N, C-alpha and C positions, 0 to 999 in steps of 0.2 A: 581142264582147260576152261576158260571163260566163254561166255556167250559170244557167238560170232559177230553179233551186232556191236557189242562193246569193242571187240578187237578191230572191227572195221572203222568205228568212230575214232579210236585212237590212231589208226593208220591214216585216216583222213586228216587228223590234227597234225600228225608228223609231216605229212605232205605239204600242208599249208605253211607250217613253220619253216620247212626247208626252202620252199618258194620265197617266203618273206626274207629269210636270212640271205639268200642268194641275191635277191633284188636289192636289199640294203647294202650288201657288200659291194656290188657293182656301182651303186649310186655313190657310195663313199669314194671308190676309186675314181669315178668319173667327175666328181665335184672338184674341179680344178679352176684356178683363176678367180676364186671368190675373194671378196674384200676381206673376209675373215675366215680363218680355218674352223671356227666354231660349228657351222652347219655340218661340215664334213665329219667332225668328231662326234657330233650327236648321231649322225647316221651310222657311223662305225659302232658306237656303243649300242645302238638299237639292233644292229646285225648280231652282235655278241649276245644280247638278251634273247633274241629269237633262237639262237643256237642252243641256249640253255633250256628254253621251252621245249624244243624238239627232243633234246636229251631226256628230259623228264618224262615226256610222253613215251619215248622209246623204252625207258627203264620200266615203266608201268606195263607196257605191252609185253615186254620180255618176261616180266614177272608172272603175267597171266598166261604165258605159253604161246604168245603170238610172235610173229616175225616182223620186225619193223621194216617199213618200206624205205626205199632209197630214191623214190621218184618224187620230185617236187611238184607242187601245183604250178600253174603258169608263172613265168618270171617276166617282170616288166623292167626293161632297161631303157635308159635314155631320158631325154627331156631336160628342162632347165632345173635349177636348184629349187625354185618355187614348187614345181611339179613334184620333185623328189620329196620335199618336206611335206 
């Protein structure tokens, strides 16, 4: 098994990615009534990218013998589209 510090860093990274993807997912859902759907689609694509990042960290952690966390870092929800972007 890998050094505990490395496993902790990978789990912290997973936690941040889970928090980010959840934040972006909710921002995408809440971005309604905009003049253009483009900002909402940008946010949606960003959420998907964050999910892929979390997956890569989880794969590395699993390979090294660790157990990936399921707890996200703090999730920020709400605000106007400018704040979201």
